[in-house]
C-alpha positions as CSV (number, residue, x, y, z in Angstrom):
1,M,81.4,125.4,31.0
2,G,78.3,123.4,31.6
3,N,79.1,120.3,29.5
4,L,82.6,120.2,30.7
5,T,83.7,116.7,31.1
6,T,86.5,114.1,32.5
7,I,87.4,112.6,28.8
8,K,88.9,108.6,29.0
9,E,88.4,108.0,25.2
10,F,88.5,109.8,22.1
11,L,86.7,109.2,18.5
12,L,88.8,109.0,15.8
13,L,86.4,109.9,12.9
14,G,89.3,109.2,10.2
15,F,88.3,110.4,6.5
16,G,84.9,110.7,6.8
17,S,82.3,108.9,4.4
18,L,84.5,107.2,1.2
19,H,81.1,106.3,-1.1
20,G,82.7,102.8,-0.9
21,L,86.7,104.1,-1.7
22,Q,87.8,102.5,1.6
23,F,88.9,99.5,0.6
24,F,90.5,101.0,-2.5
25,L,92.5,103.7,-0.1
26,F,93.0,100.8,2.7
27,G,95.1,98.5,-0.6
28,I,96.8,101.6,-1.5
29,F,97.7,102.9,2.0
30,L,99.2,99.3,3.3
31,G,101.2,98.9,0.2
32,M,103.1,102.2,1.1
33,Y,103.0,101.0,4.6
34,V,104.7,97.9,3.7
35,V,107.2,99.6,1.7
36,T,108.1,101.8,4.0
37,L,108.8,99.1,6.5
38,L,110.2,96.9,4.2
39,G,112.7,99.5,2.6
40,N,113.8,100.8,5.3
41,L,114.8,97.6,7.0
42,L,116.6,96.5,3.9
43,I,118.7,99.7,4.7
44,L,119.2,98.4,8.1
45,I,120.2,95.1,7.0
46,V,122.5,95.9,4.5
47,I,124.0,98.6,6.8
48,S,125.4,95.9,9.3
49,L,126.6,93.5,7.3
50,D,128.2,95.1,4.7
51,H,132.0,96.1,5.3
52,N,132.2,98.6,2.9
53,L,128.9,100.6,4.4
54,Q,130.8,100.8,7.9
55,T,131.3,104.5,7.7
56,P,129.8,108.0,10.0
57,M,127.5,108.3,6.6
58,Y,125.7,105.3,6.9
59,F,125.7,105.3,10.7
60,F,123.4,108.0,10.2
61,L,121.8,106.5,7.7
62,S,120.7,103.7,9.6
63,N,119.8,106.0,12.5
64,F,117.4,107.7,9.7
65,S,116.2,104.3,8.5
66,F,115.2,103.7,12.6
67,L,113.6,106.7,12.9
68,E,111.4,106.0,9.7
69,I,109.8,102.8,11.2
70,W,108.8,104.1,14.0
71,Y,107.8,107.5,12.6
72,T,105.3,105.9,10.1
73,T,104.6,103.4,12.8
74,S,103.3,105.6,15.3
75,I,100.4,106.7,12.9
76,A,99.6,104.0,9.8
77,P,97.9,100.9,12.0
78,K,95.2,103.1,13.4
79,M,94.6,105.1,10.0
80,L,94.2,101.7,8.5
81,Q,92.2,100.8,11.0
82,T,89.6,103.7,10.8
83,L,89.5,103.1,7.2
84,L,88.3,99.8,7.1
85,F,86.2,100.1,9.5
86,G,85.2,103.5,10.0
87,P,85.3,105.6,13.2
88,K,87.7,103.8,15.9
89,V,88.3,104.8,19.5
90,I,91.1,105.3,21.2
91,S,92.0,106.1,24.3
92,F,93.3,109.1,26.3
93,V,96.3,107.4,27.6
94,G,97.0,106.2,23.9
95,C,96.2,109.4,22.2
96,V,98.5,110.9,24.6
97,V,101.1,108.6,23.7
98,Q,100.5,108.5,19.8
99,F,100.4,112.4,20.2
100,Y,104.0,112.4,21.8
101,F,105.8,109.9,19.8
102,F,104.8,112.0,16.6
103,G,105.4,114.6,17.8
104,S,109.4,113.2,18.9
105,M,109.3,111.0,15.7
106,A,109.5,114.9,13.6
107,V,112.1,116.4,15.5
108,V,114.4,113.9,15.8
109,E,114.5,113.4,11.6
110,C,114.7,117.6,11.7
111,F,117.8,117.6,13.9
112,L,119.2,113.7,12.1
113,L,118.6,115.5,8.8
114,T,121.1,118.6,9.7
115,A,123.8,115.9,11.5
116,M,123.9,114.3,8.4
117,S,124.4,117.8,6.6
118,Y,127.3,118.2,8.7
119,D,128.3,115.0,8.1
120,R,128.7,115.4,4.3
121,Y,130.0,119.4,4.7
122,L,133.1,117.3,6.7
123,A,134.1,115.0,4.1
124,I,133.6,117.1,1.1
125,C,134.9,120.6,2.2
126,S,137.8,118.8,4.8
127,P,139.0,115.5,3.4
128,L,142.0,115.0,5.4
129,Q,140.7,116.3,8.9
130,Y,136.9,113.9,8.0
131,P,138.5,110.9,9.6
132,S,139.7,112.7,12.6
133,L,136.5,115.3,13.2
134,M,133.5,112.5,12.3
135,N,135.3,110.0,14.7
136,L,132.9,107.6,16.9
137,H,132.4,110.2,19.9
138,T,131.3,112.9,17.6
139,C,128.8,110.4,15.7
140,V,127.5,108.8,18.9
141,L,126.9,112.7,20.5
142,L,125.3,114.1,17.3
143,A,122.8,110.8,17.0
144,G,122.3,110.7,21.1
145,G,121.8,114.5,21.1
146,S,119.3,114.3,17.8
147,W,116.9,111.6,19.8
148,L,117.4,113.0,23.3
149,G,116.4,116.4,21.9
150,G,113.5,114.9,20.1
151,F,112.5,113.1,22.7
152,L,112.5,115.9,25.1
153,T,111.0,118.8,23.0
154,P,107.2,117.8,22.7
155,V,106.7,117.5,26.8
156,V,105.7,120.8,27.3
157,T,103.6,121.2,24.6
158,V,102.0,117.1,25.3
159,A,101.5,118.4,29.2
160,M,100.5,121.7,28.3
161,T,97.5,120.3,25.7
162,F,96.1,117.0,27.6
163,Q,95.8,119.4,30.4
164,L,93.1,121.4,28.8
165,P,89.7,120.7,30.2
166,F,87.6,119.2,27.5
167,C,84.0,119.6,26.6
168,A,81.9,116.4,26.3
169,S,82.3,116.3,22.6
170,Y,85.1,113.6,22.0
171,K,85.6,113.3,17.8
172,I,88.1,113.9,17.0
173,D,88.3,115.0,12.7
174,H,91.3,113.4,11.8
175,F,93.1,110.0,11.5
176,F,95.2,110.7,14.8
177,C,96.3,112.7,17.4
178,D,97.0,115.9,15.7
179,L,97.4,119.0,18.1
180,A,94.5,121.2,15.9
181,P,92.0,118.7,16.1
182,V,92.7,117.8,19.9
183,L,92.5,121.6,21.1
184,K,89.2,121.6,18.4
185,L,87.6,119.8,21.7
186,A,88.7,122.1,24.6
187,C,86.5,124.2,26.1
188,S,89.1,126.8,27.3
189,D,90.8,129.0,25.9
190,T,94.3,127.8,23.8
191,E,96.2,130.3,22.7
192,T,98.8,129.9,25.5
193,V,99.3,126.6,24.3
194,E,99.4,127.9,20.2
195,K,101.9,130.3,21.0
196,T,103.8,127.9,22.7
197,T,103.5,125.0,20.4
198,F,104.7,127.5,17.4
199,L,107.9,129.0,19.2
200,L,108.6,125.6,19.8
201,A,108.1,124.1,16.3
202,S,109.9,127.4,14.9
203,F,113.0,126.8,16.8
204,V,113.3,122.9,16.3
205,T,112.4,123.6,12.3
206,M,114.4,126.6,10.9
207,V,117.4,126.4,13.3
208,P,117.9,122.6,11.8
209,F,116.8,123.9,8.2
210,L,119.2,126.9,8.4
211,L,122.3,125.1,9.4
212,T,121.9,122.6,6.7
213,V,121.3,125.4,4.2
214,A,124.6,126.6,5.5
215,S,126.2,123.4,5.4
216,Y,125.3,123.1,1.2
217,M,126.1,126.7,1.0
218,H,129.9,125.5,1.7
219,I,129.4,122.0,-0.2
220,V,128.3,123.9,-3.5
221,A,131.3,126.7,-3.4
222,A,133.6,123.6,-2.2
223,V,132.5,121.0,-5.4
224,L,132.4,124.3,-7.7
225,R,136.4,124.7,-7.1
226,I,136.8,121.0,-7.9
227,P,138.9,121.8,-11.5
228,S,137.4,118.3,-13.2
229,A,134.2,117.5,-13.8
230,A,134.2,114.3,-12.9
231,G,135.5,115.1,-9.2
232,K,132.5,117.3,-9.4
233,Q,130.3,114.9,-10.1
234,R,131.7,112.3,-7.6
235,A,130.9,114.9,-4.9
236,F,127.8,115.8,-5.5
237,A,126.6,112.3,-5.8
238,T,127.7,111.7,-2.3
239,C,125.3,114.3,-1.2
240,S,122.4,113.8,-3.8
241,S,119.8,110.9,-2.3
242,H,120.2,113.2,1.4
243,L,119.6,116.9,-0.5
244,T,116.4,115.0,-2.0
245,V,115.3,113.7,1.3
246,V,116.1,117.1,3.3
247,T,114.1,119.0,0.0
248,L,111.0,116.4,0.3
249,Y,110.7,116.8,4.1
250,Y,110.8,120.5,4.4
251,G,108.9,121.2,1.4
252,A,106.4,119.2,2.7
253,L,106.7,121.6,6.3
254,G,107.0,124.6,4.3
255,T,103.8,123.8,2.4
256,V,101.6,123.0,5.9
257,Y,102.6,126.0,7.1
258,A,102.4,128.4,4.4
259,I,98.7,128.2,4.3
260,P,97.4,129.8,7.7
261,T,95.9,127.6,9.5
262,A,92.4,129.3,9.7
263,T,92.0,128.4,6.0
264,Q,92.8,124.6,6.5
265,T,89.8,123.1,6.8
266,A,89.8,119.4,8.0
267,V,90.1,117.7,4.3
268,L,92.8,119.7,3.3
269,N,94.5,118.6,6.4
270,K,94.5,115.1,6.3
271,I,95.6,115.5,2.7
272,F,99.1,116.9,4.4
273,S,98.8,114.7,7.0
274,L,98.9,111.9,4.8
275,F,102.1,113.6,2.5
276,Y,104.5,113.9,5.8
277,T,103.3,110.6,7.8
278,V,103.1,107.8,5.2
279,V,104.0,109.7,1.6
280,T,107.3,110.9,2.4
281,P,108.5,108.2,5.1
282,M,107.9,105.5,1.6
283,V,109.7,108.0,-0.6
284,N,113.0,107.9,1.4
285,P,114.0,104.1,1.7
286,I,113.5,104.3,-2.3
287,V,115.4,107.6,-3.0
288,Y,118.6,105.9,-0.8
289,S,118.1,102.8,-2.5
290,L,117.4,103.9,-6.1
291,R,120.1,107.3,-5.8
292,N,122.8,105.6,-4.0
293,K,125.2,103.5,-6.1
294,D,127.0,102.1,-2.2
295,V,123.8,100.4,-1.3
296,Q,123.3,98.8,-4.7
297,E,126.7,97.6,-4.7
298,A,126.3,96.2,-1.4
299,V,122.6,94.8,-2.0
300,R,124.2,93.2,-4.7
301,R,126.9,91.5,-2.8
302,L,124.5,90.2,0.0
303,M,122.2,88.5,-2.8
304,S,125.1,87.1,-4.6
305,Q,126.9,85.8,-1.1
306,W,123.4,84.3,-0.4
307,A,122.1,83.0,-3.9
308,S,125.9,81.0,-3.7
309,A,124.8,80.0,-0.2
310,K,127.9,81.4,1.4
311,V,126.2,83.3,3.8
312,S,122.5,81.8,4.9
313,P,120.1,84.7,5.1
314,W,118.7,83.1,8.1
315,S,122.1,82.9,10.2
316,P,123.1,85.4,12.8
317,P,125.9,88.0,11.4
318,H,129.6,87.0,12.7
319,P,130.4,89.5,16.0
320,G,132.5,91.5,14.1
321,S,129.4,92.3,11.4
322,L,128.2,93.7,14.9
323,F,127.2,98.0,13.3
324,V,128.2,99.6,16.5
325,L,131.6,98.0,16.6
326,R,132.3,97.8,13.1
327,T,131.8,101.6,13.2
328,A,133.7,102.0,16.4
329,W,136.7,100.0,15.0
330,A,136.8,101.7,11.8
331,S,136.6,105.6,13.2
332,M,139.5,104.2,15.3
333,K,141.6,103.4,12.2
334,D,140.8,106.0,10.3
335,A,141.8,108.3,13.4
336,K,145.4,106.8,13.5
337,H,146.1,107.1,9.8
């Protein structure tokens, strides 16, 4: 305890010595970050402008795309700096903020994926009641609850972690302020923090995962009861993109948690972190663009309109095309019918 000191900043070591590969990796990860931003921005723009996408399903997708932009932005810029310039200093407050927002976005993603699976469950298993059940109030409640729950959940872990006494060593062997590397700098016992974090993480991942699995079990059972092959294909097509994203996300989490923490080296931890902080957010908009015919057709319509100069891409959308108002109007009409 003689080396105990007040930490005002940390040093992110990044990826260490890359033997001349830093510029190559910088180009790859910068490209992935740009694809993530542009892909999710494209989805947000298309959903907000296209009349045919003013439905609860795409309301949740727009929330999800907005989330992915902030999720990867909380990590990627600092990571790119460490790749290009080597170890990078981050202030104590900056480390706390990055740690908090990364944890929040991860929790929100779990909740939003569950809300999206519930939407697909109602659409396929209760199609006649779907307009009245998945109305504006329900959509806002599910989305707002996901965001609120995501921002509240990490508060306990963040408070407990950064109130720990830190030793003179301030070097974080990672490219962002993650829990395990930060706890290694603490001079006191971290068992309470680790157990609390494990319980919270288990709750916010396992409960949404089990609810998502339950939704898809009912969906599969309902689809199998459809007599025609074409009907089955249409039903599965409405949830194939979401199912792919769920598989990628929970597959990455499962891989991380399947390997005991004690056996995870710093290099292995960084590789896993790259997958669920950079790779998965880039793949998600690609999946929703390439596997979703509605989005593809909406993009073609907008490009055709812009090409024919009927709608300028730089002109603001008319008031009726604002997404929230359009969703509310569509939901109220569906509820009346």
